N, CA, C and O atoms as CSV, one atom per row, in Angstrom:
chain,resi,resn,atom,element,x,y,z
A,1,UNK,N,N,-7.598,0.586,-35.112
A,1,UNK,CA,C,-8.630,0.827,-36.232
A,1,UNK,C,C,-9.798,0.818,-35.133
A,1,UNK,O,O,-9.701,0.115,-34.127
A,2,UNK,N,N,-10.900,1.633,-35.378
A,2,UNK,CA,C,-11.865,2.202,-34.380
A,2,UNK,C,C,-12.872,1.234,-35.072
A,2,UNK,O,O,-13.097,0.261,-34.353
A,3,UNK,N,N,-13.575,1.213,-36.311
A,3,UNK,CA,C,-14.293,0.558,-36.629
A,3,UNK,C,C,-13.973,-0.463,-37.566
A,3,UNK,O,O,-13.482,-0.152,-38.651
A,4,UNK,N,N,-14.257,-1.961,-37.188
A,4,UNK,CA,C,-13.125,-2.838,-37.562
A,4,UNK,C,C,-14.401,-3.201,-38.900
A,4,UNK,O,O,-15.554,-2.829,-38.681
A,5,UNK,N,N,-14.137,-3.788,-39.970
A,5,UNK,CA,C,-14.750,-4.218,-41.205
A,5,UNK,C,C,-14.213,-5.682,-41.244
A,5,UNK,O,O,-13.046,-6.052,-41.375
A,6,UNK,N,N,-15.368,-6.441,-41.097
A,6,UNK,CA,C,-15.009,-8.093,-41.075
A,6,UNK,C,C,-15.285,-8.462,-42.429
A,6,UNK,O,O,-16.178,-7.885,-43.050
A,7,UNK,N,N,-14.646,-9.308,-42.906
A,7,UNK,CA,C,-15.004,-10.117,-44.350
A,7,UNK,C,C,-14.647,-11.574,-43.522
A,7,UNK,O,O,-13.487,-11.963,-43.387
A,8,UNK,N,N,-15.667,-12.209,-43.065
A,8,UNK,CA,C,-15.946,-13.207,-42.445
A,8,UNK,C,C,-16.359,-14.245,-43.816
A,8,UNK,O,O,-17.364,-14.112,-44.514
A,9,UNK,N,N,-15.304,-15.278,-43.972
A,9,UNK,CA,C,-15.870,-15.935,-44.912
A,9,UNK,C,C,-14.602,-17.064,-45.066
A,9,UNK,O,O,-13.379,-16.924,-45.036
A,10,UNK,N,N,-15.612,-18.421,-45.269
A,10,UNK,CA,C,-14.950,-19.756,-45.274
A,10,UNK,C,C,-15.144,-20.545,-46.546
A,10,UNK,O,O,-16.236,-21.061,-46.782
A,11,UNK,N,N,-14.283,-20.638,-47.246
A,11,UNK,CA,C,-14.895,-21.444,-48.569
A,11,UNK,C,C,-15.451,-20.370,-49.527
A,11,UNK,O,O,-16.464,-20.695,-50.147
A,12,UNK,N,N,-14.952,-19.165,-49.739
A,12,UNK,CA,C,-15.611,-18.540,-50.378
A,12,UNK,C,C,-17.371,-18.097,-50.122
A,12,UNK,O,O,-18.125,-17.433,-50.833
A,13,UNK,N,N,-17.533,-18.591,-49.171
A,13,UNK,CA,C,-18.494,-18.266,-48.642
A,13,UNK,C,C,-18.850,-17.068,-47.089
A,13,UNK,O,O,-18.237,-17.254,-46.038
A,14,UNK,N,N,-19.652,-16.186,-47.198
A,14,UNK,CA,C,-19.975,-15.711,-45.798
A,14,UNK,C,C,-20.544,-16.246,-45.237
A,14,UNK,O,O,-21.523,-16.907,-45.582
A,15,UNK,N,N,-19.893,-16.056,-43.738
A,15,UNK,CA,C,-20.808,-17.055,-42.677
A,15,UNK,C,C,-20.814,-15.748,-41.580
A,15,UNK,O,O,-20.148,-14.726,-41.409
A,16,UNK,N,N,-22.047,-16.459,-40.908
A,16,UNK,CA,C,-22.273,-15.169,-39.857
A,16,UNK,C,C,-21.461,-15.141,-38.603
A,16,UNK,O,O,-20.916,-16.133,-38.120
A,17,UNK,N,N,-21.423,-14.013,-38.143
A,17,UNK,CA,C,-20.594,-13.991,-36.982
A,17,UNK,C,C,-21.171,-14.344,-35.713
A,17,UNK,O,O,-22.295,-13.940,-35.416
A,18,UNK,N,N,-20.437,-15.124,-34.878
A,18,UNK,CA,C,-20.490,-16.351,-33.916
A,18,UNK,C,C,-20.743,-15.262,-32.794
A,18,UNK,O,O,-20.383,-14.086,-32.855
A,19,UNK,N,N,-21.595,-16.017,-31.513
A,19,UNK,CA,C,-22.002,-15.172,-30.308
A,19,UNK,C,C,-20.574,-14.936,-30.067
A,19,UNK,O,O,-20.167,-13.774,-30.054
A,20,UNK,N,N,-19.628,-16.089,-29.839
A,20,UNK,CA,C,-18.380,-15.554,-29.062
A,20,UNK,C,C,-17.550,-14.800,-29.854
A,20,UNK,O,O,-17.058,-13.953,-29.107
A,21,UNK,N,N,-17.169,-14.669,-30.876
A,21,UNK,CA,C,-16.819,-13.681,-31.488
A,21,UNK,C,C,-16.926,-12.083,-31.862
A,21,UNK,O,O,-16.214,-11.284,-32.472
A,22,UNK,N,N,-18.126,-12.038,-31.211
A,22,UNK,CA,C,-19.129,-11.197,-30.968
A,22,UNK,C,C,-18.674,-10.647,-29.881
A,22,UNK,O,O,-17.982,-9.630,-29.841
A,23,UNK,N,N,-19.096,-11.388,-28.828
A,23,UNK,CA,C,-18.522,-11.028,-27.491
A,23,UNK,C,C,-17.404,-10.454,-27.179
A,23,UNK,O,O,-17.200,-9.559,-26.359
A,24,UNK,N,N,-16.204,-11.371,-28.323
A,24,UNK,CA,C,-14.839,-10.481,-28.180
A,24,UNK,C,C,-14.428,-8.900,-28.766
A,24,UNK,O,O,-13.614,-8.063,-28.375
A,25,UNK,N,N,-15.242,-8.929,-29.705
A,25,UNK,CA,C,-15.513,-7.447,-29.944
A,25,UNK,C,C,-16.180,-6.803,-29.079
A,25,UNK,O,O,-15.744,-5.653,-29.019
A,26,UNK,N,N,-17.219,-7.018,-28.217
A,26,UNK,CA,C,-17.733,-6.123,-27.263
A,26,UNK,C,C,-16.944,-6.172,-26.134
A,26,UNK,O,O,-16.487,-5.170,-25.584
A,27,UNK,N,N,-16.733,-7.563,-25.692
A,27,UNK,CA,C,-15.687,-7.092,-24.509
A,27,UNK,C,C,-13.885,-6.446,-24.597
A,27,UNK,O,O,-13.327,-5.511,-24.023
A,28,UNK,N,N,-13.471,-7.336,-25.469
A,28,UNK,CA,C,-11.749,-7.139,-25.589
A,28,UNK,C,C,-11.609,-6.281,-26.708
A,28,UNK,O,O,-10.505,-6.242,-27.253
A,29,UNK,N,N,-12.772,-5.413,-27.253
A,29,UNK,CA,C,-11.986,-4.084,-28.185
A,29,UNK,C,C,-12.896,-2.994,-27.886
A,29,UNK,O,O,-12.594,-1.807,-28.003
A,30,UNK,N,N,-14.123,-3.475,-27.462
A,30,UNK,CA,C,-15.122,-2.267,-27.351
A,30,UNK,C,C,-15.583,-1.232,-28.339
A,30,UNK,O,O,-15.869,-0.044,-28.189
A,31,UNK,N,N,-15.575,-2.105,-29.504
A,31,UNK,CA,C,-15.873,-1.130,-30.495
A,31,UNK,C,C,-17.429,-0.881,-30.337
A,31,UNK,O,O,-18.256,-1.426,-29.606
A,32,UNK,N,N,-17.538,0.096,-31.242
A,32,UNK,CA,C,-19.275,0.877,-30.810
A,32,UNK,C,C,-19.917,0.515,-32.324
A,32,UNK,O,O,-20.694,1.278,-32.897
A,33,UNK,N,N,-19.430,-0.880,-32.925
A,33,UNK,CA,C,-19.917,-1.333,-33.831
A,33,UNK,C,C,-18.930,-1.871,-34.801
A,33,UNK,O,O,-17.740,-1.557,-34.781
A,34,UNK,N,N,-19.606,-2.907,-35.872
A,34,UNK,CA,C,-18.898,-3.241,-36.802
A,34,UNK,C,C,-19.640,-3.547,-38.376
A,34,UNK,O,O,-20.844,-3.628,-38.617
A,35,UNK,N,N,-18.635,-3.666,-39.204
A,35,UNK,CA,C,-19.341,-3.718,-40.747
A,35,UNK,C,C,-18.833,-5.216,-40.980
A,35,UNK,O,O,-17.800,-5.774,-40.609
A,36,UNK,N,N,-19.689,-5.572,-41.568
A,36,UNK,CA,C,-19.760,-7.396,-41.676
A,36,UNK,C,C,-20.103,-7.669,-43.323
A,36,UNK,O,O,-21.150,-7.280,-43.842
A,37,UNK,N,N,-19.176,-8.309,-43.953
A,37,UNK,CA,C,-19.482,-9.235,-44.924
A,37,UNK,C,C,-19.095,-8.399,-46.297
A,37,UNK,O,O,-18.268,-7.486,-46.298
A,38,UNK,N,N,-19.799,-8.838,-47.436
A,38,UNK,CA,C,-19.910,-8.303,-48.621
A,38,UNK,C,C,-20.851,-8.677,-49.250
A,38,UNK,O,O,-20.715,-9.738,-49.859
A,39,UNK,N,N,-22.365,-7.832,-49.351
A,39,UNK,CA,C,-23.574,-8.892,-49.775
A,39,UNK,C,C,-24.114,-8.374,-50.784
A,39,UNK,O,O,-23.474,-7.476,-51.330
A,40,UNK,N,N,-25.220,-8.691,-51.261
A,40,UNK,CA,C,-26.106,-8.205,-52.413
A,40,UNK,C,C,-27.402,-7.615,-51.593
A,40,UNK,O,O,-28.446,-7.397,-52.207
A,41,UNK,N,N,-27.284,-7.336,-50.029
A,41,UNK,CA,C,-28.177,-6.608,-48.933
A,41,UNK,C,C,-27.511,-5.847,-48.185
A,41,UNK,O,O,-26.286,-5.960,-48.127
A,42,UNK,N,N,-28.140,-4.988,-47.517
A,42,UNK,CA,C,-27.394,-3.853,-46.395
A,42,UNK,C,C,-28.325,-4.541,-45.289
A,42,UNK,O,O,-29.016,-5.523,-45.561
A,43,UNK,N,N,-28.290,-3.962,-44.043
A,43,UNK,CA,C,-29.181,-4.011,-43.217
A,43,UNK,C,C,-28.208,-4.237,-41.595
A,43,UNK,O,O,-27.018,-4.544,-41.521
A,44,UNK,N,N,-29.210,-3.957,-40.375
A,44,UNK,CA,C,-28.108,-3.356,-39.325
A,44,UNK,C,C,-29.126,-4.510,-38.046
A,44,UNK,O,O,-30.306,-4.472,-37.698
A,45,UNK,N,N,-27.911,-5.477,-37.641
A,45,UNK,CA,C,-28.734,-6.010,-36.327
A,45,UNK,C,C,-28.272,-5.569,-35.009
A,45,UNK,O,O,-27.469,-4.636,-35.029
A,46,UNK,N,N,-28.654,-6.103,-33.717
A,46,UNK,CA,C,-28.254,-6.090,-32.785
A,46,UNK,C,C,-27.655,-7.242,-32.678
A,46,UNK,O,O,-28.428,-8.140,-33.012
A,47,UNK,N,N,-26.381,-7.717,-32.288
A,47,UNK,CA,C,-25.747,-8.997,-31.799
A,47,UNK,C,C,-25.583,-8.977,-30.613
A,47,UNK,O,O,-24.777,-8.163,-30.161
A,48,UNK,N,N,-26.495,-10.115,-29.475
A,48,UNK,CA,C,-26.039,-10.429,-28.141
A,48,UNK,C,C,-26.891,-9.136,-27.388
A,48,UNK,O,O,-26.970,-9.015,-26.166
A,49,UNK,N,N,-27.546,-8.142,-28.443
A,49,UNK,CA,C,-28.171,-6.985,-27.795
A,49,UNK,C,C,-27.403,-5.986,-27.539
A,49,UNK,O,O,-27.904,-4.982,-27.032
A,50,UNK,N,N,-25.950,-6.040,-27.846
A,50,UNK,CA,C,-25.041,-5.202,-27.364
A,50,UNK,C,C,-24.503,-4.715,-28.530
A,50,UNK,O,O,-24.538,-3.486,-28.588
A,51,UNK,N,N,-23.843,-5.469,-29.818
A,51,UNK,CA,C,-23.344,-4.784,-30.809
A,51,UNK,C,C,-23.643,-4.565,-32.063
A,51,UNK,O,O,-23.900,-5.558,-32.744
A,52,UNK,N,N,-23.687,-3.342,-32.643
A,52,UNK,CA,C,-24.789,-2.962,-33.528
A,52,UNK,C,C,-23.532,-3.510,-34.824
A,52,UNK,O,O,-22.340,-3.210,-34.757
A,53,UNK,N,N,-24.155,-4.348,-35.935
A,53,UNK,CA,C,-23.430,-5.230,-36.690
A,53,UNK,C,C,-24.524,-4.514,-38.410
A,53,UNK,O,O,-25.730,-4.581,-38.648
A,54,UNK,N,N,-23.413,-3.936,-39.193
A,54,UNK,CA,C,-23.953,-3.697,-40.003
A,54,UNK,C,C,-23.623,-4.488,-41.286
A,54,UNK,O,O,-22.401,-4.624,-41.357
A,55,UNK,N,N,-24.306,-5.097,-42.396
A,55,UNK,CA,C,-24.080,-5.583,-43.296
A,55,UNK,C,C,-23.649,-4.703,-44.360
A,55,UNK,O,O,-24.260,-3.646,-44.518
A,56,UNK,N,N,-22.527,-5.048,-45.226
A,56,UNK,CA,C,-22.850,-3.831,-46.134
A,56,UNK,C,C,-22.766,-4.734,-47.461
A,56,UNK,O,O,-22.148,-5.786,-47.625
A,57,UNK,N,N,-23.498,-4.080,-48.279
A,57,UNK,CA,C,-24.273,-4.173,-49.483
A,57,UNK,C,C,-22.740,-3.563,-50.541
A,57,UNK,O,O,-22.349,-2.400,-50.441
A,58,UNK,N,N,-22.243,-4.312,-51.232
A,58,UNK,CA,C,-21.367,-3.972,-52.237
A,58,UNK,C,C,-21.940,-3.108,-53.900
A,58,UNK,O,O,-22.952,-3.013,-54.595
A,59,UNK,N,N,-20.887,-2.761,-53.875
A,59,UNK,CA,C,-21.628,-1.476,-55.419
A,59,UNK,C,C,-20.301,-1.399,-56.335
A,59,UNK,O,O,-19.305,-1.377,-55.612
A,60,UNK,N,N,-20.069,-1.363,-57.357
A,60,UNK,CA,C,-19.276,-1.053,-58.345
A,60,UNK,C,C,-19.332,-0.256,-58.910
A,60,UNK,O,O,-18.286,-0.044,-59.524
A,61,UNK,N,N,-20.381,0.679,-59.142
A,61,UNK,CA,C,-20.515,2.244,-59.772
A,61,UNK,C,C,-21.561,3.055,-58.725
A,61,UNK,O,O,-22.164,2.888,-57.665
A,62,UNK,N,N,-21.396,3.800,-59.517
A,62,UNK,CA,C,-22.425,4.821,-58.912
A,62,UNK,C,C,-23.884,5.150,-59.054
A,62,UNK,O,O,-24.657,5.774,-58.327
A,63,UNK,N,N,-24.063,4.380,-60.517
A,63,UNK,CA,C,-25.364,4.066,-60.715
A,63,UNK,C,C,-25.961,2.907,-59.792
A,63,UNK,O,O,-27.081,3.074,-59.311
A,64,UNK,N,N,-25.209,1.679,-59.518
A,64,UNK,CA,C,-25.556,0.751,-58.565
A,64,UNK,C,C,-25.920,1.161,-57.179
A,64,UNK,O,O,-26.802,0.643,-56.494
A,65,UNK,N,N,-24.886,2.475,-56.735
A,65,UNK,CA,C,-25.422,3.169,-55.659
A,65,UNK,C,C,-26.661,3.986,-55.144
A,65,UNK,O,O,-27.330,4.005,-54.111
A,66,UNK,N,N,-26.656,4.726,-56.478
A,66,UNK,CA,C,-27.677,5.446,-56.608
A,66,UNK,C,C,-29.030,4.859,-56.348
A,66,UNK,O,O,-29.910,5.226,-55.570
A,67,UNK,N,N,-28.970,3.645,-57.366
A,67,UNK,CA,C,-30.570,2.242,-57.437
A,67,UNK,C,C,-30.615,1.802,-56.266
A,67,UNK,O,O,-31.750,1.756,-55.791
A,68,UNK,N,N,-29.235,1.228,-55.193
A,68,UNK,CA,C,-29.906,0.500,-54.242
A,68,UNK,C,C,-30.135,1.440,-53.039
A,68,UNK,O,O,-30.418,0.900,-51.970
A,69,UNK,N,N,-30.014,3.220,-53.107
A,69,UNK,CA,C,-30.044,3.811,-52.334
A,69,UNK,C,C,-32.034,4.814,-52.737
A,69,UNK,O,O,-32.720,5.549,-52.028
A,70,UNK,N,N,-32.165,4.457,-53.683
A,70,UNK,CA,C,-33.203,4.746,-54.660
A,70,UNK,C,C,-34.356,3.769,-53.923
A,70,UNK,O,O,-35.363,4.196,-53.358
A,71,UNK,N,N,-34.031,2.571,-54.042
A,71,UNK,CA,C,-34.894,1.444,-53.464
A,71,UNK,C,C,-34.993,1.546,-52.008
A,71,UNK,O,O,-36.013,1.296,-51.366
A,72,UNK,N,N,-33.781,1.960,-51.486
A,72,UNK,CA,C,-34.550,1.980,-49.952
A,72,UNK,C,C,-34.877,3.098,-49.365
A,72,UNK,O,O,-35.184,3.365,-48.203
A,73,UNK,N,N,-34.764,3.765,-50.385
A,73,UNK,CA,C,-36.059,5.006,-50.040
A,73,UNK,C,C,-37.325,4.303,-50.359
A,73,UNK,O,O,-38.178,4.048,-49.509
A,74,UNK,N,N,-37.398,4.061,-51.361
A,74,UNK,CA,C,-38.909,3.831,-51.492
A,74,UNK,C,C,-39.418,2.767,-50.421
A,74,UNK,O,O,-40.575,2.753,-50.001
A,75,UNK,N,N,-38.628,2.062,-50.110
A,75,UNK,CA,C,-39.338,0.810,-49.079
A,75,UNK,C,C,-39.081,1.530,-47.473
A,75,UNK,O,O,-39.567,0.983,-46.483
A,76,UNK,N,N,-38.389,2.613,-47.377
A,76,UNK,CA,C,-38.817,3.531,-46.211
A,76,UNK,C,C,-39.997,3.646,-46.136
A,76,UNK,O,O,-40.817,3.674,-47.054
A,77,UNK,N,N,-40.265,3.775,-44.241
A,77,UNK,CA,C,-41.701,4.302,-43.599
A,77,UNK,C,C,-41.653,5.628,-43.640
A,77,UNK,O,O,-42.661,6.309,-43.455
A,78,UNK,N,N,-40.463,6.141,-43.888
A,78,UNK,CA,C,-40.499,7.941,-43.752
A,78,UNK,C,C,-40.729,8.149,-42.117
A,78,UNK,O,O,-41.395,9.061,-41.626
A,79,UNK,N,N,-40.141,7.264,-41.494
A,79,UNK,CA,C,-40.293,7.977,-39.845
A,79,UNK,C,C,-39.212,7.432,-39.347
A,79,UNK,O,O,-38.273,8.111,-38.932
A,80,UNK,N,N,-39.230,6.283,-39.338
A,80,UNK,CA,C,-38.023,5.616,-38.356
A,80,UNK,C,C,-36.350,5.708,-39.228
A,80,UNK,O,O,-36.173,5.921,-40.428
A,81,UNK,N,N,-35.570,5.531,-38.437
A,81,UNK,CA,C,-34.388,5.787,-38.694
A,81,UNK,C,C,-33.989,4.578,-39.772
A,81,UNK,O,O,-34.306,3.495,-39.278
A,82,UNK,N,N,-33.411,4.435,-41.048
A,82,UNK,CA,C,-32.887,3.795,-41.871
A,82,UNK,C,C,-31.063,3.866,-42.346
A,82,UNK,O,O,-30.496,4.629,-43.129
A,83,UNK,N,N,-30.692,3.097,-41.771
A,83,UNK,CA,C,-29.644,2.736,-42.289
A,83,UNK,C,C,-28.604,1.830,-43.564
A,83,UNK,O,O,-28.910,0.638,-43.595
A,84,UNK,N,N,-27.714,2.136,-44.355
A,84,UNK,CA,C,-27.500,1.540,-45.043
A,84,UNK,C,C,-25.910,1.751,-45.522
A,84,UNK,O,O,-25.362,2.847,-45.630
A,85,UNK,N,N,-25.407,0.684,-45.736
A,85,UNK,CA,C,-24.067,0.441,-45.489
A,85,UNK,C,C,-23.355,-0.112,-47.128
A,85,UNK,O,O,-23.566,-1.233,-47.591
A,86,UNK,N,N,-22.664,0.758,-47.682
A,86,UNK,CA,C,-22.341,0.237,-48.824
A,86,UNK,C,C,-21.132,0.306,-48.836
A,86,UNK,O,O,-20.424,1.155,-48.293
A,87,UNK,N,N,-20.720,-0.912,-49.685
A,87,UNK,CA,C,-19.102,-0.747,-49.920
A,87,UNK,C,C,-18.822,-0.488,-51.261
A,87,UNK,O,O,-19.589,-1.029,-52.057
A,88,UNK,N,N,-17.809,0.286,-51.779
A,88,UNK,CA,C,-17.508,0.573,-52.634
A,88,UNK,C,C,-16.316,-0.592,-53.121
A,88,UNK,O,O,-15.567,-1.109,-52.292
A,89,UNK,N,N,-16.270,-0.877,-54.407
A,89,UNK,CA,C,-15.561,-1.720,-54.989
A,89,UNK,C,C,-14.164,-0.861,-55.538
A,89,UNK,O,O,-14.150,-0.548,-56.729
A,90,UNK,N,N,-13.455,-0.632,-55.012
A,90,UNK,CA,C,-11.910,-0.204,-54.867
A,90,UNK,C,C,-11.255,-0.539,-56.672
A,90,UNK,O,O,-10.229,0.054,-57.005
A,91,UNK,N,N,-11.687,-1.133,-57.304
A,91,UNK,CA,C,-11.076,-1.843,-58.705
A,91,UNK,C,C,-12.026,-1.064,-59.376
A,91,UNK,O,O,-11.591,-1.099,-60.527
A,92,UNK,N,N,-13.128,-0.327,-59.403
A,92,UNK,CA,C,-14.005,0.040,-60.544
A,92,UNK,C,C,-14.479,1.403,-59.901
A,92,UNK,O,O,-14.824,2.245,-60.730
A,93,UNK,N,N,-14.557,1.759,-58.619
A,93,UNK,CA,C,-14.988,2.930,-58.436
A,93,UNK,C,C,-13.491,4.022,-57.779
A,93,UNK,O,O,-12.330,3.638,-57.644
A,94,UNK,N,N,-13.950,5.157,-57.532
A,94,UNK,CA,C,-12.694,5.822,-57.384
A,94,UNK,C,C,-13.465,7.225,-56.457
A,94,UNK,O,O,-14.629,7.622,-56.507
A,95,UNK,N,N,-12.314,7.729,-55.652
A,95,UNK,CA,C,-12.831,9.009,-55.058
A,95,UNK,C,C,-14.032,9.764,-55.568
A,95,UNK,O,O,-15.061,10.171,-55.028
A,96,UNK,N,N,-13.487,9.818,-56.948
A,96,UNK,CA,C,-14.399,10.866,-57.642
A,96,UNK,C,C,-16.200,10.415,-57.894
A,96,UNK,O,O,-17.241,11.070,-57.946
A,97,UNK,N,N,-15.865,9.008,-58.000
A,97,UNK,CA,C,-17.044,8.096,-58.125
A,97,UNK,C,C,-17.711,8.495,-56.477
A,97,UNK,O,O,-18.896,8.782,-56.306
A,98,UNK,N,N,-17.058,8.458,-55.770
A,98,UNK,CA,C,-17.524,8.712,-54.036
A,98,UNK,C,C,-18.393,9.949,-54.229
A,98,UNK,O,O,-19.622,9.963,-54.162
A,99,UNK,N,N,-17.728,10.813,-54.437
A,99,UNK,CA,C,-18.116,12.320,-54.495
A,99,UNK,C,C,-19.346,12.700,-55.496
A,99,UNK,O,O,-20.040,13.717,-55.499
A,100,UNK,N,N,-19.384,11.805,-56.159
A,100,UNK,CA,C,-20.451,12.004,-57.435
A,100,UNK,C,C,-21.729,11.135,-56.697
A,100,UNK,O,O,-22.827,11.692,-56.669
A,101,UNK,N,N,-21.641,10.293,-56.329
A,101,UNK,CA,C,-22.633,9.882,-55.493
A,101,UNK,C,C,-23.094,10.476,-54.744
A,101,UNK,O,O,-24.282,10.774,-54.863
A,102,UNK,N,N,-22.239,10.954,-53.504
A,102,UNK,CA,C,-23.043,11.851,-52.608
A,102,UNK,C,C,-23.371,13.082,-53.256
A,102,UNK,O,O,-24.518,13.436,-52.984
A,103,UNK,N,N,-22.814,13.781,-53.947
A,103,UNK,CA,C,-23.495,14.774,-54.739
A,103,UNK,C,C,-24.942,14.661,-55.370
A,103,UNK,O,O,-25.707,15.625,-55.347
A,104,UNK,N,N,-25.310,13.373,-55.967
A,104,UNK,CA,C,-26.418,13.165,-56.320
A,104,UNK,C,C,-27.648,12.923,-55.605
A,104,UNK,O,O,-28.743,13.065,-56.148
A,105,UNK,N,N,-27.470,12.479,-54.130
A,105,UNK,CA,C,-28.282,12.510,-53.264
A,105,UNK,C,C,-29.141,13.886,-53.114
A,105,UNK,O,O,-28.721,14.977,-53.502
A,106,UNK,N,N,-30.681,13.630,-52.360
A,106,UNK,CA,C,-30.961,14.409,-51.905
A,106,UNK,C,C,-31.056,14.893,-50.529
A,106,UNK,O,O,-30.040,14.694,-49.863
A,107,UNK,N,N,-31.934,15.425,-49.995
A,107,UNK,CA,C,-31.559,16.230,-48.769
A,107,UNK,C,C,-31.818,15.309,-47.858
A,107,UNK,O,O,-31.352,15.590,-46.754
A,108,UNK,N,N,-32.593,13.963,-47.945
A,108,UNK,CA,C,-33.071,13.051,-47.253
A,108,UNK,C,C,-32.370,12.307,-47.073
A,108,UNK,O,O,-32.866,11.326,-46.517
A,109,UNK,N,N,-31.251,12.234,-47.291
A,109,UNK,CA,C,-30.024,11.126,-47.442
A,109,UNK,C,C,-28.682,12.095,-46.452
A,109,UNK,O,O,-28.333,13.272,-46.546
A,110,UNK,N,N,-28.236,11.051,-45.606
A,110,UNK,CA,C,-26.833,11.731,-44.776
A,110,UNK,C,C,-25.811,11.168,-44.935
A,110,UNK,O,O,-25.756,10.074,-44.374
A,111,UNK,N,N,-24.758,11.536,-45.607
A,111,UNK,CA,C,-23.742,10.734,-46.131
A,111,UNK,C,C,-22.969,10.572,-44.508
A,111,UNK,O,O,-23.206,11.455,-43.683
A,112,UNK,N,N,-22.396,9.842,-44.273
A,112,UNK,CA,C,-21.410,10.132,-42.561
A,112,UNK,C,C,-20.291,9.324,-42.485
A,112,UNK,O,O,-20.191,8.264,-43.102
A,113,UNK,N,N,-19.455,9.777,-41.760
A,113,UNK,CA,C,-18.380,8.562,-41.909
A,113,UNK,C,C,-18.684,7.288,-40.547
A,113,UNK,O,O,-19.700,7.225,-39.855
A,114,UNK,N,N,-17.705,6.556,-40.484
A,114,UNK,CA,C,-18.463,5.436,-39.832
A,114,UNK,C,C,-18.443,5.517,-38.139
A,114,UNK,O,O,-19.284,4.870,-37.516
A,115,UNK,N,N,-17.612,6.201,-37.548
A,115,UNK,CA,C,-18.259,6.712,-36.327
A,115,UNK,C,C,-19.574,7.335,-36.309
A,115,UNK,O,O,-20.424,6.996,-35.486
A,116,UNK,N,N,-19.791,8.324,-37.274
A,116,UNK,CA,C,-20.725,8.958,-36.903
A,116,UNK,C,C,-22.039,8.026,-37.230
A,116,UNK,O,O,-23.077,8.133,-36.577
A,117,UNK,N,N,-21.892,7.198,-38.200
A,117,UNK,CA,C,-22.995,5.974,-37.890
A,117,UNK,C,C,-23.356,5.278,-37.299
A,117,UNK,O,O,-24.560,5.042,-37.204
A,118,UNK,N,N,-22.085,4.430,-36.412
A,118,UNK,CA,C,-22.287,3.683,-35.634
A,118,UNK,C,C,-23.165,4.900,-33.918
A,118,UNK,O,O,-23.861,4.815,-32.906
A,119,UNK,N,N,-22.670,5.495,-34.459
A,119,UNK,CA,C,-23.134,6.415,-33.164
A,119,UNK,C,C,-24.763,6.862,-33.093
A,119,UNK,O,O,-25.427,6.949,-32.060
A,120,UNK,N,N,-25.172,7.091,-34.306
A,120,UNK,CA,C,-26.432,7.405,-34.912
A,120,UNK,C,C,-27.033,5.878,-34.387
A,120,UNK,O,O,-27.726,5.833,-33.371
A,121,UNK,N,N,-26.747,4.785,-35.073
A,121,UNK,CA,C,-27.730,3.519,-34.935
A,121,UNK,C,C,-27.808,3.258,-33.312
A,121,UNK,O,O,-28.868,2.920,-32.785
A,122,UNK,N,N,-26.586,3.446,-32.564
A,122,UNK,CA,C,-26.285,3.212,-30.993
A,122,UNK,C,C,-27.401,3.796,-30.406
A,122,UNK,O,O,-28.037,3.215,-29.527
A,123,UNK,N,N,-27.830,5.436,-31.026
A,123,UNK,CA,C,-28.794,6.303,-30.476
A,123,UNK,C,C,-30.053,5.710,-30.619
A,123,UNK,O,O,-30.986,5.767,-29.818
A,124,UNK,N,N,-30.008,5.090,-31.785
A,124,UNK,CA,C,-31.783,4.702,-33.057
A,124,UNK,C,C,-31.874,3.881,-31.900
A,124,UNK,O,O,-32.859,4.215,-31.242
A,125,UNK,N,N,-31.063,2.673,-31.240
A,125,UNK,CA,C,-31.035,1.198,-30.734
A,125,UNK,C,C,-30.822,1.480,-29.078
A,125,UNK,O,O,-30.144,0.749,-28.356
A,126,UNK,N,N,-31.651,2.876,-28.559
A,126,UNK,CA,C,-31.318,3.318,-26.940
A,126,UNK,C,C,-29.848,2.548,-26.444
A,126,UNK,O,O,-29.929,2.052,-25.320
A,127,UNK,N,N,-28.612,2.400,-27.091
A,127,UNK,CA,C,-27.676,2.005,-26.989
A,127,UNK,C,C,-26.620,2.892,-26.240
A,127,UNK,O,O,-26.174,3.832,-26.898
A,128,UNK,N,N,-26.157,2.730,-24.959
A,128,UNK,CA,C,-25.102,3.790,-24.641
A,128,UNK,C,C,-24.259,4.209,-25.774
A,128,UNK,O,O,-23.892,3.621,-26.792
A,129,UNK,N,N,-24.038,5.497,-25.265
A,129,UNK,CA,C,-23.062,6.273,-26.996
A,129,UNK,C,C,-21.614,5.420,-26.437
A,129,UNK,O,O,-20.893,5.003,-27.343
A,130,UNK,N,N,-21.309,5.236,-25.473
A,130,UNK,CA,C,-19.487,4.394,-25.609
A,130,UNK,C,C,-20.130,2.961,-25.035
A,130,UNK,O,O,-20.934,2.831,-24.112
A,131,UNK,N,N,-19.594,2.043,-25.779
A,131,UNK,CA,C,-19.842,0.559,-25.867
A,131,UNK,C,C,-18.910,0.196,-24.075
A,131,UNK,O,O,-18.828,-0.954,-23.644
């Protein structure tokens, strides 16, 4: 697995990634980035100045995804890169739903694979292409 998804939970609560664990992903696994959690929000942060961590916002319907992406677009400055990672609930969404969501987006959106996503984030944050 080249791009980890870390569901970091204790007692049914999401917990931030510690610096020591982030260092392990950087130094031991050389990952280009990782997906973290399942939240009611999305976002990207650099942990320890080296590791792009993308918080996943969970969705359970195509409409959820469209709403979140429309809100992201409305709050976007139109100039800087904006990265949104959505986690799709497998119990309520199918590959057909994923295709429908992708097809419903305008040209201002770019749907990418995880490796492409972190490559673009690394470029935007001025990090080396390879960790």
